[in-house]
C-alpha positions as a Python dict, from the first residue, in 0.01 Angstrom:
ca = {
    (1, 'M'): (0, 0, 0),
    (2, 'F'): (-276, 120, -233),
    (3, 'T'): (-490, 238, 58),
    (4, 'V'): (-225, 439, 246),
    (5, 'N'): (-163, 807, 175),
    (6, 'P'): (207, 809, 72),
    (7, 'F'): (248, 1171, 180),
    (8, 'A'): (144, 1082, 536),
    (9, 'S'): (478, 902, 573),
    (10, 'V'): (659, 1232, 529),
    (11, 'A'): (501, 1385, 838),
    (12, 'G'): (734, 1194, 1070),
    (13, 'A'): (1042, 1376, 941),
    (14, 'L'): (901, 1696, 790),
    (15, 'S'): (628, 1935, 889),
    (16, 'P'): (302, 1892, 690),
    (17, 'A'): (341, 2258, 597),
    (18, 'F'): (653, 2169, 395),
    (19, 'M'): (465, 1969, 132),
    (20, 'Q'): (177, 2216, 133),
    (21, 'W'): (411, 2504, 57),
    (22, 'Y'): (581, 2288, -205),
    (23, 'V'): (249, 2234, -386),
    (24, 'V'): (171, 2608, -369),
    (25, 'A'): (519, 2684, -506),
    (26, 'M'): (462, 2445, -800),
    (27, 'I'): (130, 2618, -881),
    (28, 'A'): (304, 2955, -869),
    (29, 'L'): (581, 2830, -1099),
    (30, 'V'): (325, 2717, -1357),
    (31, 'A'): (141, 3051, -1342),
    (32, 'L'): (458, 3262, -1363),
    (33, 'G'): (612, 3039, -1629),
    (34, 'T'): (301, 3055, -1846),
    (35, 'I'): (283, 3435, -1814),
    (36, 'F'): (651, 3462, -1906),
    (37, 'D'): (599, 3229, -2203),
    (38, 'V'): (301, 3432, -2324),
    (39, 'V'): (488, 3762, -2295),
    (40, 'H'): (817, 3632, -2436),
    (41, 'K'): (664, 3460, -2739),
    (42, 'G'): (382, 3711, -2790),
    (43, 'S'): (127, 3429, -2790),
    (44, 'A'): (-160, 3639, -2651),
    (45, 'R'): (-98, 3916, -2904),
    (46, 'Y'): (-90, 3659, -3186),
    (47, 'F'): (-421, 3500, -3082),
    (48, 'F'): (-598, 3836, -3043),
    (49, 'E'): (-470, 3964, -3378),
    (50, 'N'): (-565, 3637, -3546),
    (51, 'W'): (-911, 3659, -3386),
    (52, 'R'): (-951, 4012, -3526),
    (53, 'R'): (-842, 3906, -3875),
    (54, 'T'): (-1078, 3609, -3863),
    (55, 'R'): (-1374, 3830, -3775),
    (56, 'E'): (-1288, 4094, -4033),
    (57, 'S'): (-1235, 3850, -4322),
    (58, 'G'): (-1535, 3632, -4240),
    (59, 'A'): (-1816, 3603, -4493),
    (60, 'R'): (-2078, 3598, -4218),
    (61, 'A'): (-2115, 3706, -3857),
    (62, 'V'): (-2123, 3444, -3582),
    (63, 'G'): (-2384, 3511, -3315),
    (64, 'A'): (-2343, 3462, -2942),
    (65, 'R'): (-2541, 3137, -2938),
    (66, 'E'): (-2336, 2987, -3221),
    (67, 'L'): (-2018, 3112, -3055),
    (68, 'L'): (-2115, 2928, -2737),
    (69, 'G'): (-2182, 2614, -2941),
    (70, 'I'): (-1835, 2639, -3097),
    (71, 'A'): (-1680, 2676, -2752),
    (72, 'V'): (-1867, 2369, -2623),
    (73, 'Q'): (-1767, 2168, -2932),
    (74, 'T'): (-1405, 2273, -2886),
    (75, 'L'): (-1415, 2161, -2524),
    (76, 'L'): (-1578, 1824, -2593),
    (77, 'V'): (-1398, 1729, -2915),
    (78, 'D'): (-1063, 1907, -2922),
    (79, 'V'): (-986, 1923, -2549),
    (80, 'L'): (-1157, 1630, -2373),
    (81, 'A'): (-1132, 1386, -2667),
    (82, 'S'): (-809, 1517, -2831),
    (83, 'G'): (-988, 1534, -3165),
    (84, 'E'): (-695, 1702, -3339),
    (85, 'F'): (-505, 1371, -3350),
    (86, 'C'): (-581, 1167, -3662),
    (87, 'N'): (-346, 885, -3565),
    (88, 'L'): (-538, 656, -3329),
    (89, 'R'): (-234, 531, -3136),
    (90, 'R'): (-105, 883, -3079),
    (91, 'R'): (-452, 996, -2972),
    (92, 'I'): (-490, 713, -2720),
    (93, 'A'): (-143, 773, -2577),
    (94, 'H'): (-219, 1144, -2546),
    (95, 'L'): (-550, 1078, -2370),
    (96, 'L'): (-385, 837, -2128),
    (97, 'G'): (-117, 1093, -2046),
    (98, 'M'): (-359, 1386, -2028),
    (99, 'Y'): (-617, 1229, -1799),
    (100, 'G'): (-345, 1059, -1597),
    (101, 'F'): (-174, 1394, -1544),
    (102, 'V'): (-499, 1560, -1431),
    (103, 'F'): (-579, 1273, -1190),
    (104, 'Y'): (-222, 1270, -1061),
    (105, 'V'): (-198, 1644, -997),
    (106, 'V'): (-544, 1687, -841),
    (107, 'A'): (-506, 1382, -619),
    (108, 'T'): (-161, 1496, -507),
    (109, 'A'): (-301, 1831, -392),
    (110, 'V'): (-585, 1660, -206),
    (111, 'L'): (-357, 1408, -33),
    (112, 'V'): (-105, 1674, 69),
    (113, 'F'): (-361, 1914, 216),
    (114, 'D'): (-579, 1640, 366),
    (115, 'P'): (-371, 1351, 506),
    (116, 'A'): (-694, 1174, 608),
    (117, 'A'): (-843, 1191, 258),
    (118, 'A'): (-1076, 914, 146),
    (119, 'P'): (-924, 602, -16),
    (120, 'F'): (-1074, 720, -346),
    (121, 'W'): (-810, 994, -370),
    (122, 'I'): (-529, 752, -292),
    (123, 'A'): (-649, 516, -567),
    (124, 'L'): (-686, 810, -807),
    (125, 'W'): (-327, 916, -732),
    (126, 'W'): (-194, 568, -816),
    (127, 'L'): (-413, 544, -1125),
    (128, 'G'): (-311, 887, -1251),
    (129, 'A'): (62, 824, -1215),
    (130, 'A'): (23, 482, -1379),
    (131, 'L'): (-171, 625, -1675),
    (132, 'V'): (99, 890, -1724),
    (133, 'C'): (362, 617, -1737),
    (134, 'V'): (166, 394, -1977),
    (135, 'G'): (81, 676, -2219),
    (136, 'G'): (416, 850, -2183),
    (137, 'Y'): (645, 551, -2228),
    (138, 'W'): (432, 420, -2514),
    (139, 'F'): (470, 754, -2687),
    (140, 'W'): (840, 789, -2609),
    (141, 'F'): (955, 447, -2730),
    (142, 'F'): (707, 361, -3007),
    (143, 'I'): (510, 662, -3138),
    (144, 'R'): (747, 958, -3152),
    (145, 'V'): (803, 1068, -3511),
    (146, 'D'): (1182, 1086, -3486),
    (147, 'V'): (1186, 727, -3352),
    (148, 'A'): (903, 553, -3539),
    (149, 'A'): (946, 730, -3873),
    (150, 'E'): (1299, 872, -3882),
    (151, 'G'): (1485, 588, -3713),
    (152, 'H'): (1656, 786, -3437),
    (153, 'S'): (1738, 620, -3108),
    (154, 'P'): (1464, 649, -2842),
    (155, 'F'): (1739, 765, -2606),
    (156, 'R'): (1819, 1069, -2820),
    (157, 'V'): (1720, 1370, -2608),
    (158, 'M'): (1654, 1728, -2717),
    (159, 'R'): (1541, 2039, -2527),
    (160, 'A'): (1190, 1993, -2668),
    (161, 'D'): (1171, 1666, -2469),
    (162, 'L'): (1194, 1847, -2134),
    (163, 'F'): (822, 1827, -2063),
    (164, 'I'): (762, 1460, -2143),
    (165, 'L'): (1083, 1345, -1973),
    (166, 'S'): (1027, 1545, -1655),
    (167, 'L'): (664, 1428, -1647),
    (168, 'L'): (769, 1064, -1681),
    (169, 'A'): (1041, 1110, -1420),
    (170, 'S'): (794, 1266, -1175),
    (171, 'A'): (528, 996, -1221),
    (172, 'T'): (777, 707, -1223),
    (173, 'L'): (961, 824, -912),
    (174, 'A'): (628, 887, -740),
    (175, 'L'): (521, 527, -799),
    (176, 'V'): (858, 380, -699),
    (177, 'W'): (878, 602, -388),
    (178, 'A'): (525, 512, -276),
    (179, 'A'): (575, 141, -350),
    (180, 'A'): (891, 146, -139),
    (181, 'G'): (692, 271, 158),
    (182, 'G'): (729, 645, 121),
    (183, 'G'): (944, 831, 371),
    (184, 'T'): (1201, 1103, 313),
    (185, 'G'): (1483, 904, 161),
    (186, 'V'): (1668, 956, -167),
    (187, 'L'): (1367, 856, -378),
    (188, 'F'): (1154, 1123, -211),
    (189, 'W'): (1398, 1404, -288),
    (190, 'L'): (1450, 1281, -644),
    (191, 'Y'): (1071, 1281, -683),
    (192, 'L'): (1051, 1642, -562),
    (193, 'L'): (1339, 1741, -789),
    (194, 'A'): (1179, 1587, -1100),
    (195, 'T'): (846, 1751, -1016),
    (196, 'A'): (1016, 2088, -967),
    (197, 'V'): (1178, 2055, -1310),
    (198, 'L'): (839, 1966, -1460),
    (199, 'F'): (656, 2270, -1321),
    (200, 'G'): (954, 2505, -1311),
    (201, 'G'): (1056, 2437, -1671),
    (202, 'V'): (739, 2580, -1826),
    (203, 'P'): (920, 2859, -2019),
    (204, 'W'): (1153, 2604, -2181),
    (205, 'S'): (913, 2315, -2241),
    (206, 'K'): (583, 2240, -2412),
    (207, 'F'): (390, 2261, -2086),
    (208, 'A'): (217, 2587, -2185),
    (209, 'H'): (83, 2422, -2502),
    (210, 'M'): (-199, 2274, -2296),
    (211, 'F'): (-330, 2630, -2261),
    (212, 'F'): (-257, 2745, -2617),
    (213, 'K'): (-396, 2446, -2808),
    (214, 'P'): (-760, 2493, -2698),
    (215, 'A'): (-741, 2858, -2807),
    (216, 'A'): (-600, 2757, -3146),
    (217, 'A'): (-868, 2489, -3189),
    (218, 'F'): (-1142, 2740, -3103),
    (219, 'E'): (-1011, 2993, -3356),
    (220, 'K'): (-994, 2724, -3625),
    (221, 'R'): (-1357, 2628, -3570),
    (222, 'L'): (-1457, 2994, -3565),
    (223, 'A'): (-1278, 3052, -3897),
    (224, 'Q'): (-1474, 2764, -4051),
    (225, 'A'): (-1802, 2894, -3911),
    (226, 'N'): (-1769, 3251, -4039),
    (227, 'G'): (-1627, 3152, -4380),
    (228, 'S'): (-1278, 3300, -4347),
    (229, 'F'): (-1115, 2952, -4336),
    (230, 'E'): (-791, 3110, -4210),
    (231, 'N'): (-734, 3242, -4565),
    (232, 'L'): (-676, 2890, -4696),
    (233, 'P'): (-843, 2713, -4992),
    (234, 'T'): (-1177, 2559, -4907),
    (235, 'L'): (-1338, 2350, -5183),
    (236, 'S'): (-1142, 2361, -5506),
    (237, 'R'): (-823, 2520, -5630),
    (238, 'D'): (-973, 2523, -5979),
    (239, 'D'): (-1143, 2847, -5879),
    (240, 'P'): (-893, 3135, -5924),
    (241, 'E'): (-1013, 3297, -5603),
    (242, 'Q'): (-951, 2976, -5412),
    (243, 'R'): (-601, 2938, -5558),
    (244, 'L'): (-506, 3286, -5445),
    (245, 'R'): (-611, 3202, -5088),
    (246, 'H'): (-334, 2946, -5056),
    (247, 'S'): (-37, 3066, -4852),
    (248, 'M'): (213, 2845, -5042),
    (249, 'T'): (270, 2966, -5398),
    (250, 'L'): (397, 2627, -5518),
    (251, 'L'): (67, 2459, -5424),
    (252, 'R'): (-171, 2712, -5575),
    (253, 'D'): (-210, 2508, -5892),
    (254, 'A'): (-228, 2170, -5717),
    (255, 'P'): (-561, 1982, -5698),
    (256, 'M'): (-746, 1970, -5367),
    (257, 'D'): (-724, 1588, -5362),
    (258, 'M'): (-351, 1518, -5357),
    (259, 'G'): (-406, 1143, -5374),
    (260, 'L'): (-392, 868, -5113),
    (261, 'G'): (-36, 756, -5176),
    (262, 'I'): (88, 924, -4860),
    (263, 'T'): (-134, 695, -4649),
    (264, 'R'): (-43, 364, -4816),
    (265, 'E'): (258, 288, -4601),
    (266, 'A'): (431, 426, -4296),
    (267, 'P'): (734, 653, -4365),
    (268, 'R'): (1003, 409, -4258),
    (269, 'H'): (1265, 460, -4529),
    (270, 'Y'): (1561, 540, -4304),
}
């Protein structure tokens, strides 16, 4: 089972070109959905304007070599290691889902376009889908803020959950379909439907965040490097100039160290 290309079982009932065109269509949906999301929300304009403000308000210029170092640090820490997550459980779950998704998608494309692909790609496909399920279900039932901290039911669904739910549906149905021997039965078409929702729902889900978050992390590091600090307080609010940098008027007179009380216990007072 773990050494057989599950997509090879489809060839008996459907032309190999069907799945190949399906993969191409999913790639096109992601590209078009991301472009629509960028245009509709003005994300590109926001990032470019924020970049300009960061450069203009910076206390020092950042050279090309330092800029390259910031880009590499962003890639290694913020992207590949999900360094923006302070909560260890959330970070691990995110890494499992992220790398699982990459393995799953890349291996799917290889297996569809090359039915005789090496066993490595088949194993990577199984591993990727399994990692998505482990990280995704762990997050959904035990780590989500509205479940772990606010006491809502894990079965409460909102539009913002479209990405994670369609991703879990795609990976879960893929594993169940392949474990059942593949073929073109009901599980196969449900698998294709869930995957189409995942990649076709980009404008209405958080899918495009995987492209925006690295840009935001890079700009944050750049703002720290050139001294602009995104117009936020840096060292001490005792300095009048630092107080005026704060965007929230109510916190301009607050000390920089707000105390450790917020970390003493989990917010479970529902």
